[in-house]
MIVEX-719084 format. One record per residue (C-alpha): residue in one letter; x, z, y. Coordinates in Angstrom, 3 decimals, decimal comma. Example, Ala and Ser with C-alpha at 12.3 -4.5 7.8 and 13.67 -1.06 7.14 Angstrom:
<sites>
('A' (12,300 7,800 -4,500))
('S' (13,670 7,140 -1,060))
</sites>
This chain:
<sites>
('M' (24,962 45,142 -116,161))
('I' (25,205 46,539 -119,596))
('A' (29,407 46,063 -119,202))
('V' (29,312 47,461 -116,258))
('G' (27,433 50,574 -117,266))
('G' (29,464 50,878 -120,019))
('V' (32,797 50,763 -117,863))
('I' (31,229 53,785 -115,975))
('A' (30,147 55,437 -118,653))
('F' (33,900 55,423 -120,122))
('M' (35,308 56,453 -116,979))
('G' (32,948 59,487 -116,603))
('F' (33,870 60,244 -120,150))
('L' (37,646 59,986 -119,163))
('G' (37,419 62,087 -116,069))
('C' (35,473 64,556 -117,842))
('C' (37,444 65,026 -121,030))
('G' (40,835 64,859 -118,915))
('A' (39,707 67,620 -116,580))
('C' (37,862 69,877 -119,539))
('C' (40,460 69,560 -121,608))
('E' (43,255 69,656 -119,266))
('N' (44,904 66,503 -120,370))
('K' (47,138 65,192 -118,319))
('C' (47,312 61,510 -119,998))
('L' (43,407 60,936 -119,807))
('L' (43,574 62,372 -115,841))
('K' (46,667 60,194 -115,021))
('I' (44,495 57,011 -116,636))
('F' (41,495 57,729 -114,744))
('F' (43,331 58,184 -111,688))
('N' (45,191 54,878 -112,199))
('I' (41,817 52,851 -113,189))
('I' (40,019 54,974 -110,152))
('F' (42,847 53,822 -107,754))
('I' (42,603 50,312 -108,685))
('V' (38,985 50,174 -108,611))
('F' (39,224 51,571 -105,051))
('V' (42,286 49,267 -103,875))
('V' (40,126 46,176 -104,927))
('E' (37,114 47,309 -103,170))
('V' (39,223 47,771 -99,903))
('I' (40,633 43,976 -100,568))
('A' (37,203 42,452 -101,190))
('A' (35,481 44,119 -97,962))
('V' (38,728 43,275 -96,053))
('L' (38,234 39,458 -97,287))
('L' (34,804 39,315 -96,430))
('L' (34,922 40,507 -93,076))
('L' (38,123 38,705 -92,075))
('D' (37,505 35,436 -93,810))
('R' (33,634 34,508 -93,111))
('P' (34,020 30,845 -94,018))
('G' (35,619 31,322 -97,320))
('A' (32,752 33,992 -97,765))
('E' (30,213 31,518 -96,586))
('N' (32,002 28,521 -98,949))
('F' (31,434 30,899 -101,892))
('L' (27,787 31,831 -101,028))
('E' (27,111 28,024 -100,531))
('K' (28,664 27,271 -104,352))
('I' (26,479 29,956 -105,906))
('S' (23,362 29,037 -104,195))
('N' (23,852 25,483 -105,293))
('K' (23,896 26,965 -108,900))
('V' (20,830 28,900 -108,077))
('A' (18,862 26,190 -106,847))
('K' (19,932 24,037 -110,165))
('S' (18,761 27,059 -112,127))
('I' (15,395 27,153 -110,690))
('K' (14,966 23,512 -111,211))
('D' (16,035 23,956 -114,835))
('T' (14,639 27,210 -116,145))
('Y' (11,354 28,176 -113,789))
('G' (8,417 28,316 -115,783))
('Q' (10,675 27,669 -119,075))
('N' (12,428 30,456 -119,526))
('D' (10,201 33,887 -119,227))
('I' (13,021 36,055 -117,974))
('I' (14,046 34,003 -115,301))
('T' (10,545 32,999 -114,226))
('R' (9,438 36,969 -114,157))
('A' (12,569 37,642 -112,454))
('W' (12,074 35,259 -109,551))
('N' (8,247 36,022 -109,553))
('E' (9,667 39,426 -108,710))
('T' (11,711 38,612 -106,515))
('M' (9,435 36,402 -104,094))
('T' (6,703 39,225 -104,382))
('L' (9,017 41,849 -102,828))
('M' (10,631 39,632 -100,756))
('E' (7,660 37,286 -99,553))
('C' (9,739 34,182 -100,402))
('C' (9,410 30,962 -102,178))
('G' (12,450 29,503 -104,003))
('L' (15,930 30,187 -102,614))
('N' (15,940 28,230 -99,632))
('N' (12,272 26,635 -99,726))
('Y' (9,446 25,156 -101,628))
('T' (11,815 22,405 -102,182))
('D' (13,862 23,978 -104,681))
('F' (11,135 23,421 -107,327))
('T' (10,386 19,920 -106,176))
('D' (11,629 18,009 -109,423))
('S' (11,436 20,994 -111,270))
('E' (10,169 21,274 -114,773))
('F' (7,674 23,852 -113,729))
('V' (6,051 21,478 -110,892))
('R' (6,316 18,227 -113,553))
('K' (3,916 20,464 -115,837))
('T' (1,495 21,713 -113,595))
('S' (1,701 19,388 -110,502))
('L' (1,601 22,720 -108,635))
('Y' (4,347 25,069 -106,673))
('P' (4,286 28,591 -107,355))
('N' (1,406 30,621 -105,377))
('F' (4,210 32,384 -103,716))
('C' (4,619 29,207 -101,644))
('C' (1,183 29,218 -100,435))
('P' (0,286 32,546 -99,109))
('D' (-3,351 32,212 -98,613))
('K' (-3,173 31,623 -102,377))
('Q' (-5,681 28,697 -102,752))
('S' (-8,032 28,819 -105,538))
('Q' (-6,898 25,203 -106,535))
('G' (-3,152 26,283 -106,933))
('C' (-0,435 25,189 -104,344))
('K' (0,172 21,727 -103,850))
('L' (3,022 20,224 -102,147))
('N' (1,181 19,357 -98,907))
('S' (0,142 23,150 -98,979))
('A' (3,373 24,240 -99,850))
('K' (4,974 22,212 -96,785))
('S' (2,667 23,208 -94,352))
('A' (3,006 27,142 -95,307))
('G' (6,197 27,284 -94,124))
('V' (7,511 30,014 -96,219))
('T' (10,821 31,174 -96,109))
('G' (13,419 31,014 -98,344))
('C' (14,448 34,290 -100,889))
('F' (18,198 33,827 -99,483))
('K' (16,957 34,060 -95,809))
('A' (14,725 36,794 -96,445))
('V' (17,432 38,651 -98,436))
('V' (19,990 38,355 -95,645))
('K' (17,514 39,253 -93,040))
('W' (16,683 42,589 -95,175))
('V' (20,245 43,239 -95,489))
('A' (20,883 42,874 -91,729))
('S' (18,089 45,107 -91,200))
('K' (19,673 47,828 -93,392))
('A' (23,349 47,068 -92,525))
('T' (23,458 50,532 -91,154))
('L' (22,283 52,420 -93,917))
('L' (24,152 49,903 -96,666))
('G' (27,608 50,670 -94,497))
('G' (26,885 54,191 -94,570))
('M' (26,622 54,170 -98,362))
('A' (29,684 52,064 -98,644))
('V' (31,433 54,743 -96,656))
('S' (30,060 57,555 -98,291))
('V' (30,829 55,924 -101,857))
('A' (34,356 55,184 -100,689))
('V' (34,766 59,080 -99,432))
('I' (33,614 59,909 -102,801))
('Q' (36,378 57,820 -104,757))
('V' (39,146 59,411 -102,160))
('A' (38,155 62,955 -103,309))
('V' (37,991 61,786 -106,969))
('I' (41,706 60,070 -106,376))
('I' (42,848 62,972 -104,825))
('A' (41,271 65,843 -107,334))
('S' (42,121 63,721 -110,365))
('R' (46,032 63,618 -109,192))
('K' (46,182 67,349 -108,438))
('L' (44,765 68,308 -111,543))
('S' (47,332 65,707 -113,691))
('N' (50,322 67,298 -111,657))
('S' (49,473 70,803 -111,981))
</sites>
């Protein structure tokens, strides 16, 4: 995230300095970088839309790594534990797929309990395996997919808006660098 922020700040600096100082070199560099980013975004969108099996395969590989990280680090690493707790609170979910992501984890080995998010009734004695199993709380992956599907129109509109702004910036930077 920090690297992305740095790149965005650098891009803003290039564009502003190029426009304010009427520096054609900076404007051409800015134009080329924005154009390349736009082309990569379009290619990624087309590939996602046309290659559903490839996208699903990619997501499956990532989800396997995430599920492994839950087993290895939940309850051990404060940052990851807090991130998962926030996600499970916000999305009202349990683990990536469900409570089984915590089975055989360090957290369950040490506490003999599952995270309270896996048992929405928040039993006073803690969330044990049978309670987590019977609660049937959905996994966070499905919850996020459901949320994205419910917001698809909004997210699509935002993507189109960003694309329109990028095209406008590309045109403006090209005109400024040619004048």
